[in-house]
C-alpha positions in Angstrom: 0.0 0.0 0.1 1.4 3.4 -0.9 2.2 5.6 2.0 1.4 9.2 2.5 3.9 12.2 2.4 5.3 12.9 5.8 4.0 16.6 6.1 0.8 17.4 7.7 -0.6 19.1 4.6 1.6 18.0 1.4 1.8 20.6 -1.2 0.3 20.0 -4.8 2.9 20.3 -7.4 2.5 21.8 -11.0 5.6 21.4 -13.0 5.5 23.4 -16.4 8.3 23.0 -18.9 8.4 24.7 -22.3 10.3 23.0 -25.2 13.2 25.1 -26.4 12.4 28.5 -24.7 14.9 30.9 -23.7 12.7 34.2 -23.2 10.0 35.3 -20.8 8.9 38.8 -20.4 9.8 38.9 -16.6 13.3 39.0 -17.7 12.8 42.3 -19.8 12.2 40.8 -23.3 9.6 43.1 -24.9 9.0 40.9 -28.1 7.4 38.2 -25.8 4.5 38.5 -23.5 4.3 36.0 -20.8 1.9 37.2 -18.2 1.3 33.9 -16.6 5.0 33.1 -16.1 5.4 36.7 -14.8 2.6 36.0 -12.4 4.4 32.9 -11.0 7.5 35.1 -10.6 5.7 38.0 -8.9 4.0 35.5 -6.5 7.1 33.7 -5.7 10.7 33.8 -6.9 12.3 34.7 -10.1 15.7 32.9 -10.6 18.2 34.9 -12.8 20.9 32.1 -12.9 19.2 28.7 -13.5 21.1 26.2 -15.6 20.2 23.0 -17.3 22.8 20.2 -17.2 22.9 19.4 -20.7 21.1 21.7 -23.3 18.9 19.3 -25.3 15.6 18.0 -24.7 15.9 14.2 -23.6 19.2 14.7 -21.5 18.0 17.9 -19.9 14.7 16.3 -18.8 16.6 13.1 -17.6 18.5 15.3 -15.2 15.4 17.0 -13.9 13.7 13.7 -13.3 16.6 12.0 -11.7 18.5 14.8 -10.0 21.7 13.5 -11.5 24.4 15.1 -13.8 23.8 13.9 -17.4 27.1 12.1 -17.6 25.9 9.9 -14.6 22.9 8.7 -16.6 24.5 6.1 -19.0 22.1 5.9 -22.1 20.1 8.8 -21.0 23.0 11.2 -21.3 22.4 11.1 -25.1 19.7 12.6 -27.1 17.2 10.1 -28.6 18.7 7.5 -26.1 17.2 5.0 -23.7 16.1 5.8 -20.1 17.5 3.1 -17.8 14.9 2.1 -15.1 17.8 1.8 -12.5 17.6 5.5 -12.1 14.9 6.5 -9.6 12.7 9.6 -10.8 10.8 11.9 -8.7 7.4 11.2 -10.1 7.6 7.5 -9.0 8.9 8.6 -5.7 5.8 10.9 -5.3 3.5 8.1 -6.6 4.9 5.7 -3.9 4.1 8.4 -1.2 0.4 8.8 -2.2 0.6 11.5 -4.7 -1.9 11.4 -7.7 0.5 11.9 -10.7 0.4 12.4 -14.3 1.6 14.4 -17.3 0.4 16.0 -20.6 2.3 16.9 -23.8 5.9 16.1 -23.8 7.3 14.1 -20.8 10.7 12.6 -21.0 11.8 12.4 -24.6 12.7 11.9 -27.2 13.9 8.4 -26.7 12.8 5.0 -25.7 11.9 4.4 -22.1 10.5 1.0 -22.6 13.9 -0.4 -23.8 15.2 0.7 -20.5 12.8 -1.3 -18.4 10.4 1.5 -17.5 6.6 0.7 -17.2 5.6 4.2 -18.3 7.1 7.5 -19.4 9.4 8.7 -16.5 7.4 11.9 -16.3 4.3 9.9 -15.0 1.0 8.5 -16.5 -0.1 10.1 -19.7 -3.0 12.6 -20.1 -3.2 13.6 -23.7 -6.7 12.8 -24.8 -8.2 16.3 -24.7 -7.4 17.8 -28.0 -8.2 21.1 -29.6 -8.1 23.0 -33.1 -5.0 25.2 -33.1 -5.0 28.6 -34.7 -4.5 28.5 -38.5 -1.2 29.1 -40.1 0.9 28.0 -37.0 2.9 25.2 -35.9 0.7 24.8 -32.8 0.2 21.2 -31.6 -3.5 20.1 -31.3 -3.2 19.3 -27.7 -5.6 20.8 -25.0 -2.9 20.9 -22.3 -5.2 22.8 -19.8 -8.0 20.4 -20.6 -5.9 17.5 -20.0 -4.9 19.1 -16.6 -8.6 19.3 -15.7 -9.2 15.7 -16.5 -6.3 14.7 -14.5 -7.8 16.7 -11.4 -11.1 15.0 -12.1 -9.4 11.7 -11.6 -7.9 12.6 -8.3 -8.7 10.4 -5.2 -10.3 12.4 -2.4 -7.7 13.9 -0.2 -4.7 13.0 -2.3 -2.2 15.7 -3.2 -1.2 15.9 -6.9 1.8 16.2 -9.0 1.4 17.2 -12.7 4.0 17.8 -15.4 2.8 20.1 -18.1 5.0 19.6 -21.0 4.3 22.0 -23.7 5.5 21.1 -27.2 5.9 24.8 -28.0 8.1 26.6 -29.0 9.8 23.7 -30.6 10.1 24.0 -34.3 8.8 23.7 -37.0 6.8 27.2 -37.2 4.7 28.3 -40.0 6.7 31.3 -41.4 4.9 34.6 -40.5 2.7 33.3 -37.6 4.0 35.9 -35.3 3.4 38.8 -37.7 -0.1 37.5 -38.5 -0.8 37.6 -34.7 0.1 41.4 -34.6 3.8 41.0 -33.3 6.2 43.8 -34.4 9.6 43.1 -35.6 10.7 46.5 -34.2 10.3 45.0 -30.7 13.0 42.3 -31.3 16.5 42.8 -30.0 18.6 40.5 -32.3 21.4 38.8 -30.4 24.9 39.8 -31.5 25.7 36.2 -32.7 22.8 36.5 -35.4 22.6 38.9 -38.4 20.1 41.7 -37.8 18.0 40.8 -40.7 14.2 40.8 -41.3 14.5 37.0 -41.7 15.8 36.7 -38.2 13.5 39.3 -36.6 10.5 37.5 -38.1 11.8 34.0 -37.2 12.2 35.4 -33.6 8.5 36.6 -33.6 7.2 33.2 -34.9 9.2 31.6 -32.0 7.9 34.3 -29.5 4.3 33.5 -30.5 4.7 29.9 -29.7 6.3 30.7 -26.3 3.1 32.8 -25.6 0.9 29.8 -26.5 2.7 27.8 -23.7 2.2 30.6 -21.3 -1.6 30.9 -22.2 -2.2 27.1 -21.2 -0.1 27.8 -17.9 -2.5 30.6 -17.2 -5.5 28.4 -17.7 -4.0 25.9 -15.2 -3.3 28.6 -12.6 -6.9 30.1 -12.9 -8.3 26.5 -12.5 -6.3 26.1 -9.3 -7.4 29.6 -8.1 -11.1 29.0 -8.7 -10.8 25.7 -6.7 -8.9 27.2 -3.9 -5.9 24.7 -4.6 -3.3 27.5 -5.7 -2.3 28.6 -2.2 -0.9 25.1 -1.5 0.5 24.4 -5.0 4.1 24.4 -5.6 4.5 25.8 -9.2 7.6 25.5 -11.1 8.1 26.9 -14.6 11.0 26.6 -16.9 12.5 25.3 -20.1 14.5 22.2 -21.0 17.0 24.1 -23.2 17.5 27.3 -25.2 15.7 28.7 -28.3 16.1 26.7 -31.6 18.4 29.1 -33.2 22.0 28.7 -34.5 24.5 28.9 -31.7 21.9 28.4 -28.9 20.1 25.1 -28.8 22.5 22.2 -28.3 25.5 24.5 -28.3 27.5 24.8 -25.0 27.2 28.6 -24.4 25.4 30.8 -21.8 22.2 31.5 -23.8 21.4 27.8 -24.2 21.9 26.5 -20.7 20.9 29.4 -18.6 17.1 29.3 -18.6 14.0 30.8 -17.3 12.8 29.5 -13.9 10.0 30.9 -11.6 8.8 29.1 -8.5 5.8 29.9 -6.4 4.1 28.4 -3.4 2.0 30.9 -1.8 1.5 29.1 1.5 5.3 28.8 2.1 7.3 31.0 -0.2 7.5 34.8 0.3 6.7 36.4 -3.2 8.2 39.2 -5.2 11.8 38.2 -5.0 14.6 37.7 -7.4 17.5 35.4 -6.7 20.9 35.4 -8.1 22.2 32.1 -6.7 23.6 29.7 -9.4 21.2 26.8 -9.3 21.2 23.5 -11.5 18.4 21.5 -12.8 19.8 18.7 -10.7 18.4 20.7 -7.7 14.6 20.5 -8.9 14.0 16.8 -8.1 15.4 17.1 -4.5 13.5 20.3 -4.1 10.1 18.7 -5.0 10.7 15.7 -2.7 11.8 17.9 0.1 8.8 20.0 -0.2 6.6 16.9 0.0 8.3 15.9 3.2 10.2 13.1 1.5 14.1 12.4 1.5 15.7 12.9 -1.9 16.7 9.7 -3.6 20.0 8.2 -2.6 21.2 8.5 -6.2 20.4 12.2 -6.3 23.4 14.6 -6.7 21.4 18.0 -6.5 20.5 20.0 -3.2 16.9 21.1 -2.3 16.3 24.7 -2.9 13.7 25.0 -0.1 15.8 27.2 2.0 16.4 29.6 -0.9 12.5 29.6 -1.6 11.6 30.2 2.2 14.0 33.1 2.5 12.6 36.5 2.8 15.6 38.0 1.0 16.6 38.8 -2.7 20.1 38.7 -4.5 22.5 35.9 -3.4 20.8 33.8 -0.7 23.3 30.9 -0.3 26.9 32.1 -0.9 27.7 28.4 -1.5 25.6 28.2 -4.6 28.3 29.7 -6.8 29.1 26.7 -9.2 27.2 24.8 -11.7 28.4 22.1 -14.2 27.2 21.3 -17.6 28.1 18.5 -20.2 27.1 17.0 -23.5 27.7 13.9 -25.5 25.9 12.8 -28.5 22.9 14.9 -29.4 22.0 14.4 -33.2 23.6 12.3 -35.7 25.6 13.6 -38.7 29.4 13.4 -38.0 31.8 10.8 -39.2 30.6 7.6 -37.9 27.9 9.4 -36.2 30.0 10.4 -33.2 29.1 12.8 -30.6 30.6 16.1 -29.5 31.6 15.7 -25.9 31.9 18.9 -23.9 32.2 19.7 -20.1 31.7 23.2 -18.5 32.0 25.0 -15.3 30.1 28.2 -14.7 30.8 30.6 -11.8 29.4 34.1 -11.2 32.2 35.5 -13.4 33.3 33.0 -15.8 32.3 30.1 -18.2 35.0 27.5 -18.8 34.4 25.0 -21.7 36.3 21.9 -22.4 35.8 20.5 -25.9 37.3 16.9 -25.7 37.3 16.5 -29.5 38.0 20.0 -31.1 38.8 18.1 -34.5 35.0 17.4 -34.8 32.4 19.8 -36.0 30.2 20.9 -33.1 27.1 21.7 -34.9 27.5 18.5 -37.1 29.3 18.1 -40.5 28.9 20.3 -43.5 28.2 17.2 -45.6 25.2 16.3 -43.6 23.8 19.8 -43.3 25.0 20.8 -39.8 22.4 18.5 -38.1 23.0 19.7 -34.6 21.2 22.9 -35.6 17.5 22.8 -36.2 16.6 23.9 -39.8 15.1 27.4 -39.8 15.1 30.6 -41.9 17.8 31.9 -39.7 20.0 28.9 -40.3 19.4 29.2 -44.0 20.2 32.9 -43.9 23.5 32.3 -42.0 24.6 29.5 -44.4 23.5 31.6 -47.5 25.6 34.6 -46.3 28.5 32.4 -45.8 28.4 30.5 -49.1 27.8 33.8 -51.1 30.9 35.2 -49.4 28.8 38.0 -47.8 30.2 37.4 -44.2 31.6 34.5 -42.3 31.1 36.1 -38.8 27.8 34.4 -38.1 28.8 31.1 -39.6 31.9 30.8 -37.5 30.0 31.6 -34.4 27.4 29.0 -35.1 29.1 26.3 -37.2 32.9 26.4 -37.2 35.2 24.2 -35.3 36.2 25.3 -31.8 39.3 25.1 -29.8 40.0 22.7 -27.1 39.4 25.2 -24.3 37.1 28.2 -24.1 37.0 30.8 -21.3 34.5 33.7 -21.2 34.1 36.5 -18.7 30.6 35.9 -18.6 29.6 38.9 -16.4 30.9 41.1 -19.1 30.3 38.9 -22.3 27.1 37.0 -21.8 27.0 36.1 -25.5 30.4 34.4 -25.2 31.9 36.2 -28.3 35.4 36.8 -26.8 37.4 33.6 -25.9 40.0 34.4 -23.3 41.5 30.9 -23.1 44.9 32.0 -24.7 44.9 35.4 -23.2 48.0 35.7 -21.0 46.1 37.5 -18.2 43.6 34.8 -17.7 46.0 31.6 -17.6 45.6 31.4 -13.8 41.9 31.5 -13.9 41.7 29.0 -16.7 44.0 26.7 -14.9 42.0 26.9 -11.7 38.7 26.3 -13.3 40.1 23.3 -15.2 41.2 21.7 -12.2 38.1 22.4 -10.4 36.1 21.0 -13.3 38.3 17.9 -13.5 37.9 17.2 -9.7 34.1 17.5 -9.9 34.0 15.1 -12.8 36.2 12.6 -11.1 34.2 12.8 -7.8 31.0 12.2 -9.8 32.4 9.3 -11.7 32.2 10.7 -15.2 33.4 8.1 -17.7 34.6 10.8 -19.9 37.2 12.0 -17.4 37.9 8.4 -16.1 39.1 7.2 -19.4 35.9 5.4 -20.6 34.4 8.3 -22.6 33.8 6.2 -25.8 31.1 4.2 -23.9 28.8 7.1 -24.7 29.5 6.4 -28.5 28.1 2.9 -28.1 24.7 3.6 -26.9 21.9 3.1 -29.3 20.4 6.1 -31.1 16.6 5.5 -31.2 15.6 8.1 -33.7 15.5 8.3 -37.4 18.8 7.8 -39.2 17.7 10.0 -42.1 20.3 12.6 -41.3 23.0 10.2 -40.2 26.6 9.7 -41.6 25.6 6.2 -42.4 22.8 7.3 -44.7 24.9 10.1 -46.1 27.5 7.4 -47.2 24.8 5.1 -48.5 23.1 7.9 -50.6 19.9 7.7 -48.7 20.4 10.7 -46.6 17.7 13.4 -46.3 19.1 17.0 -46.1 17.6 19.2 -43.4 
């Protein structure tokens, strides 16, 4: 028989995660309007330095669910991998404690959880029956996320607390070009990041992306309103974030600041003083321990992260816990498309001032090979523009930033260069800093038993890729390759 959480009144939990979103208006982005994310931030805490452990959908979500660094997750470290059932996930632990659990939209994925021995998606039982007709001329999915949440609540046993994972498919590509403009969005509101060309194609592409971020936010708002009407919001721990950065060149899947530093707002009106902004560096591996601790449960023995409950219950803003001044990121194989379909292994350490990046195989193409169309960057009008400008000899600047090979080490003064444009790794004045961060990173990788640093990194190349091989090196060599 399932046991009950050990608190007198266990909180409900609503975990909302967008797919490929870097921007929310609470952070001052005027081209996107997310009043419901902003509402959670105003009622609770807005985190300024929240980091995924691996900036791609499946490994990022695996770290969230398990509270572990992605290099500790075997097959689940890779994109389109397998989720081994040996790793405990917080939805199962909440289920065992008497929570009513479920998810809608995108749970853990893409990948194969059945092959790993799991009996259901690691995010929980699926609620995806409620459908809707999306707006015309958009890439919106026909899933009624809010309707599925209501159906989930209707299934809840009397007196049981709930946990629900709202996994929006938006703003993942593909978009229908012009959907943002058709919705009345203005290209003049866009601030184009310095690693992309300031061109009408890019501005319109960013508006299409913003439109779909707002769709995710609308359904979040409907869920919050339902909880408010039923009197449940006061005791609901709401967490809103994204799995990785926006699907644009040099962002999604690429190991720089604007891919793995992500939106995060957390509210719990009964317990968390609102209206605060927190500067602590927090990792996605902290989320599972936070949810379990809030529910009165001990974090799983396998979990590496630390609960954020002390930070949440503080009445202060700024830096709450001075010890939260380091986060670590990594990646192995994301998408296919290099010689022999090898990955691009990277490990990083981020401090309040610096980002240090170790590229273990700088001879490989980080964004995928030219022959297969740079498959580690999603197809988009922006990608096409950058490649066109390069091949027509208009400019190499944006091509080099997004697609070119990288040195073995990179170092960025992140507080002055958040776009990571100026690599200081060979700067004479930064050698001591680089050495210190490299040693600190290596120490952490050894202590967390990372195969890549312990001499068994090739094991990540042996894990099965469960997606289509249409863009693979093997297909390219066989002449059956489908270009992006």
